[in-house]
Structures are given as structure tokens and as C-alpha cells.
N, C-alpha and C positions, 0 to 999 in steps of 0.2 A: 436433353438439358439445354441444347442451343435455343430451343423455343422458349424456355424459361428465361434465359439470358436476354434474348431479344425483347421479350415481354417487359422485363424489368427496365431495360434501357428506354424503350418506347414510353412506358407509363411515367417514369420519373422525369424524363426530358419533356414529354408532352404536357404533363401537369405543371412543371416549372414555367413553361411557355404560356400556359393558360393563366397562371398566377401573374406573370408579367403583363399579359393583356388586361387582367382585372385591375392592376395598378394604373395602367394608362386610361382605361375606359371608365372605371368606377371609383378610383381612388382607394381601393382596398389594399390590404397588406402593406400599408405605409406608402402607397403611391400617391400621385398628385391629381388623378383624374384627368379628364380632357382639358380643362382650363389650364391647370398647371403644366401638364405635359405639352400642351399646345404652345404655351408661353416659352417653355424650354426649347421646343423644336424651332420656334421663331428665333431664339437667340443663337442657335447653332446653325442657322441657315436653311433649315427645312421649312419653307413657307408655301402656302399658308399653314401655320403651325397646328392649329386645331384640326383641320381636315386631315393633315398628314398624321397627326397623332391618332385620329380615329382610324385611318387606314392601317397604320402600324398595329394598333390594338386589335382590330379585326383580323389582320393577317396572322398575328400571334395566336389569337383565339382559335381561328380556323385551322391553321397548321398544327397547333398543339392538340386540338380535339381529334383531327384525323390521325395524327401520329399515335396518340394514346390508344385509340380504337384499332389501329392497324388497318385503316381503311383508305384506299386510294393512296397508298404509301408514297409513290413517286411525286404525286401532286403535293402531299403534305411536305415532303422534303423541298420541293421547288419553292413553295410559299415561305418556308422557314429560312432557306438559303438566301432568298431575295431580301427578306427582312433583316437578316443578320449581316449581309453585305452592306446595306445601307447603315446599319448600326455601326459596323466596324469602321466605316468611312469617317464617322464622327470621332472615333478614338485614335486614328492612325498617328496623329501628331504626338500622342502621349506614349507611344511604343506599345510593346506586347503586354506587359503585366497589368493586371486588373487594379493592383494597389496604387498604381500610378495613373489610373484612368484609362488604361490601355485597352486594346481590342481582344484580349484573351477570351473573354466570355462569349462574344459573338462568334469567334473562331471555333471555340469548342462546340457550341450549339450546331453550327453549320457542318462541321466535320462529322459530328455524331449522327446527324440525320442523313447526311450522305452516306455514311457507312451502312445505315439501316436500308437506305434506298438501293444500295449495291447488293446487299445480302438478301433483302426481302424482309418482310415484317415478322416472319416466323409462324410457327403452327398455331399460336394462341393470338389469332387476329381475325378481324372481319374480312380481310382479303382472302384469307385461307377459307373461311366459312363460305364465302360466296364463290369460291373457285377462281379468284383473280390471281394470275401468276404474273409476276414482274421480273423477267430475267434481268441480268446485270446491266445491259445497256440502258435501262430505265434510270439507273443512277446517273449516267452521263446526261440523259435528257433532263433530269431534275436539276443537275448542276447548271446546265446551259440555260434552262428556262429561268432559274433563280437569278443568274447573272444578268440575263436580258431584261428581267423585270426590274432589277435594282438599278441598272445603269442609267436610265433617264433621271431618276431622283438624285443619284450621286453627282451626275454631271450638272444638273440644274443647281444643286447646292454649291458645287465648286465655282460655277460662274457667278453666282450670287455673292459668295464670299470674296471672290477676286475683285468685284466692283466695290466692296465695302471693306477696305483694308483696316480700317480703325476698329472693327468689331472684334471681340474676343473670339478666338477659334479654338478654345479649349472645351472639352466636354467633361468638365469637372464640377460637380455640384458644390464643391467646397470653394470654388472660385467665387469671389465676392459678387461680380456682375451677374454670374449665372445663378447664385443663390438667391438674389433678389428677384429674378425673373420667374422662379418656380414656386414662390410662395403664393398661396391663395388667400386673398383677404377674407376675413370672417365677418 
């Protein structure tokens, strides 16, 4: 039964991340595509916005796909953790809860995939099919690699925002200045 539980966690979380990637990359599922997401990233200090939106979308797509398949699970976790740390950094000023624009959702994704990295992908996975065994220390490696991957982007954003104190530092699409930046002209 543990294999079924891990399979459900992997597939649901992985597919949700793939959906987030499709929002960023293609504008599907109510997303804003690269142009809108890139403008939003510019507005919150991740520049160049379009390139970093592409990178974030590809990371969510790759990490979500690997997680869904249960393939190279520690690598999937590292990719997702790195992306979620960068996302959480934009939400920190708003506190924890998502209804306030907080970092609850990136935290939930990061902790969930680290849990899978520590326990392994389960019996219903390509890792198991190919005989790839990931003992618990690979969860630590995934956490460390994700943190190291996110750190340069988070620090670059912090330095940029410190130089531009007049810029809004909220990650709230309802904020008027942010709302204007994510609209795509038709």
C-alpha cells in the first residue's frame, strides 16, 4: 500500500507542477505565457524576466515530469526544491498563508518532494523498474543541491530590489502595479 500512496503523491504533485509550467510557458490553464510571466518576473526583481520565466517553466516541467514518472527522483526533488525556494523568496513579505500572497504553496511543494526523495519513489516507478535505489541520504543531497541552485537567483533579486527601493515588492497579482505588468496586449 505504501507504493500506491507514493504513486498518488508523485503523480498529483508532478502533474500540478507540469500544469504550472504550462501556464508559464504556453499560457495554458489561465496562465500568462512567457510574455506575461516574464513581465511579472521583471516586476518582482527576477531579471531578465522572460529568460527566467523560461528557466522556471522548464524547471517545473522537467522536475514535474521526472517526479510523475518516478525517474531520477532525487534530481527531480532538487530541481523542484530550487524552483520553490526562488518562488518562496518572492512571497516572504506576505507571510505564510496563500490567501495573503504568502509562501505556503512553494513550501508545500518543496517539503512534499523532499519527503519523496527521502523515502524513495515507491514500487510503482521507473526508478524501481530500472533498479535505481536511492537511500535516504539522497534526500539530503536533493535539498542541498536545490538550495545551492536557488541561492544565486535569490541573492541577485535581493541586490536588485535593494537598489530599487521605489519598486513594489509584493508578489500579489491583485496589486494594481503588478496587475498592469502581467496583462498581455491583444
